[in-house]
C-alpha positions as CSV (number, residue, x, y, z in Angstrom):
1,D,5.0,-40.4,45.5
2,G,1.7,-40.2,47.3
3,F,-0.3,-39.4,50.4
4,V,-3.7,-39.9,51.8
5,V,-5.8,-37.0,53.0
6,I,-8.1,-38.0,55.9
7,D,-11.0,-36.4,57.6
8,V,-13.3,-37.6,60.3
9,E,-16.6,-36.2,61.5
10,T,-17.5,-36.9,65.1
11,T,-20.2,-36.5,67.7
12,G,-18.1,-33.9,69.6
13,L,-14.6,-32.7,70.3
14,N,-13.3,-35.2,72.9
15,S,-12.0,-38.5,71.6
16,D,-12.4,-40.1,75.0
17,E,-16.2,-39.2,75.2
18,H,-17.3,-38.8,71.6
19,V,-17.2,-41.1,68.5
20,I,-16.6,-41.0,64.8
21,I,-19.7,-40.8,62.6
22,E,-17.9,-40.5,59.2
23,I,-14.5,-41.2,57.7
24,G,-13.4,-39.8,54.4
25,A,-10.1,-40.4,52.7
26,L,-8.5,-39.4,49.4
27,K,-5.4,-41.2,48.0
28,V,-3.3,-38.8,45.9
29,V,-0.4,-40.2,43.8
30,N,1.8,-37.9,41.7
31,G,-0.6,-35.0,42.3
32,E,-3.7,-36.9,41.0
33,V,-6.5,-38.5,42.9
34,A,-6.0,-42.3,42.6
35,D,-8.7,-43.6,44.9
36,S,-11.2,-42.5,47.6
37,F,-12.9,-43.9,50.7
38,Q,-16.0,-42.6,52.5
39,S,-18.3,-44.2,55.0
40,L,-20.8,-43.2,57.6
41,I,-20.6,-45.2,60.9
42,K,-23.5,-46.5,63.0
43,V,-23.5,-45.1,66.5
44,P,-25.5,-46.2,69.5
45,D,-26.6,-42.8,70.6
46,R,-28.4,-40.0,68.8
47,I,-26.4,-37.4,66.8
48,P,-26.4,-34.1,68.8
49,A,-28.4,-31.4,67.0
50,S,-25.3,-29.1,66.9
51,I,-23.4,-31.8,65.0
52,T,-26.3,-32.4,62.6
53,S,-26.4,-28.6,62.0
54,L,-22.7,-28.4,61.4
55,T,-22.2,-31.5,59.3
56,G,-25.6,-32.3,57.8
57,I,-25.3,-35.8,59.1
58,S,-28.5,-36.9,60.7
59,D,-29.7,-39.9,62.7
60,D,-31.7,-41.0,59.6
61,M,-28.6,-40.9,57.5
62,I,-26.6,-42.9,60.0
63,N,-29.5,-45.5,60.3
64,A,-29.9,-45.8,56.6
65,Q,-26.2,-45.7,55.4
66,G,-24.1,-46.2,58.5
67,R,-21.9,-49.3,58.9
68,P,-20.4,-50.9,62.0
69,I,-17.2,-49.1,63.2
70,D,-15.1,-52.3,63.2
71,V,-15.8,-52.9,59.5
72,V,-15.2,-49.2,58.5
73,V,-12.0,-48.8,60.5
74,G,-10.6,-52.1,59.1
75,E,-11.4,-51.0,55.6
76,F,-9.9,-47.5,56.3
77,L,-6.7,-48.9,57.7
78,S,-6.3,-51.2,54.6
79,F,-7.0,-48.2,52.4
80,V,-4.3,-45.9,53.9
81,G,-1.7,-48.6,54.2
82,D,1.6,-47.0,55.0
83,F,1.0,-43.8,53.0
84,P,1.7,-40.5,54.8
85,L,-1.5,-39.0,56.2
86,V,-2.5,-35.4,55.5
87,A,-5.3,-33.5,57.3
88,H,-6.2,-30.0,58.5
89,N,-5.5,-30.1,62.2
90,I,-4.4,-33.7,61.9
91,R,-4.1,-34.3,65.7
92,F,-7.9,-34.2,66.0
93,D,-8.4,-36.9,63.3
94,I,-5.6,-39.1,64.6
95,D,-6.8,-38.9,68.2
96,F,-10.2,-40.0,67.2
97,L,-8.9,-42.7,64.9
98,N,-6.5,-44.1,67.5
99,A,-9.3,-44.0,70.1
100,A,-11.4,-46.1,67.8
101,C,-8.5,-48.5,67.2
102,N,-7.9,-48.8,70.9
103,R,-11.6,-49.6,71.6
104,L,-11.4,-52.2,68.8
105,G,-8.2,-53.8,70.1
106,L,-6.2,-52.6,67.1
107,K,-2.7,-51.0,67.1
108,A,-2.4,-47.3,66.9
109,I,-1.8,-45.5,63.6
110,T,1.9,-44.8,63.1
111,N,1.9,-43.3,59.6
112,R,3.8,-40.1,59.0
113,C,1.4,-37.2,59.7
114,I,1.3,-33.9,57.9
115,D,-0.8,-31.0,59.2
116,T,-2.0,-28.4,56.7
117,L,-3.1,-26.2,59.6
118,S,0.5,-25.9,60.8
119,L,1.9,-25.5,57.3
120,S,-0.6,-22.8,56.5
121,R,0.3,-20.8,59.6
122,R,4.0,-21.0,58.6
123,L,3.6,-20.3,54.9
124,I,0.7,-17.8,54.9
125,P,1.3,-15.5,57.9
126,G,-1.1,-12.8,58.9
127,L,-4.5,-14.3,58.1
128,P,-7.3,-13.5,60.6
129,N,-7.8,-17.3,61.0
130,Y,-6.7,-20.6,59.6
131,K,-10.0,-22.4,59.2
132,L,-10.1,-24.7,56.2
133,E,-13.0,-22.6,54.7
134,S,-10.9,-19.4,55.1
135,L,-7.8,-20.9,53.5
136,T,-9.7,-22.3,50.5
137,E,-11.3,-18.9,50.0
138,H,-7.9,-17.1,50.4
139,L,-6.2,-19.5,47.9
140,S,-9.1,-19.6,45.5
141,I,-9.7,-23.3,46.0
142,E,-13.2,-24.4,45.0
143,A,-14.7,-26.2,47.9
144,E,-18.1,-27.9,48.2
145,E,-19.9,-28.4,51.5
146,S,-17.6,-28.2,54.5
147,H,-17.6,-30.5,57.5
148,R,-18.2,-33.6,55.5
149,G,-15.5,-36.1,55.2
150,F,-15.1,-36.5,51.5
151,S,-15.6,-32.9,50.4
152,D,-13.1,-31.7,53.1
153,C,-10.6,-34.2,51.8
154,I,-10.8,-32.7,48.4
155,A,-10.3,-29.2,49.7
156,V,-7.4,-30.3,52.0
157,S,-5.6,-32.2,49.1
158,E,-5.8,-29.0,46.9
159,L,-4.6,-26.9,49.9
160,Y,-1.7,-29.3,50.6
161,L,-0.6,-29.3,46.9
162,K,-0.7,-25.5,46.9
163,L,1.3,-25.3,50.1
164,M,3.9,-27.7,48.7
165,K,4.3,-25.4,45.6
166,M,4.8,-22.4,48.0
167,M,7.6,-24.4,49.7
168,D,9.2,-25.3,46.4
169,P,7.9,-23.2,43.5
170,D,10.2,-25.0,41.1
171,S,8.7,-28.3,41.9
172,E,5.7,-29.5,39.8
173,S,4.3,-31.2,42.9
174,Q,5.8,-32.5,46.0
175,T,4.0,-35.0,48.1
176,T,5.9,-35.6,51.4
């Protein structure tokens, strides 16, 4: 009856070389937001200027609000439990989360994973691109700032619920 939308912001694109700087998650039960999780993560190196420009996450923010990765990942894993995970291009998020788990000596995430990027490509053919911003605009989903964990989770949850209705228009809301 539920799922957890996840989004990570990182210092780059390679999970072997780069690290998570923010985790956002939104627990949705019966089509309604039941709980949320968001945390910045302290990192040893400076945030690249390109990442600060994209996400708005600065070194000052990380220094003031960031928490240790082991604490954040532990809380995140407890938050998601065994709920199915939903994300836009979920492989990216899972690769980074599992790299963090591996570095911390934790077991890999094995939750069922649902990718709104793949679903969108299948259910809405012919779009020029399938970026989250483009899909939210195409489907008239109000979205706040993009490339921030929590606001992206809100947009992805609404996208996922709309995609589920496209798959089964007679259903009020499907979740898995």
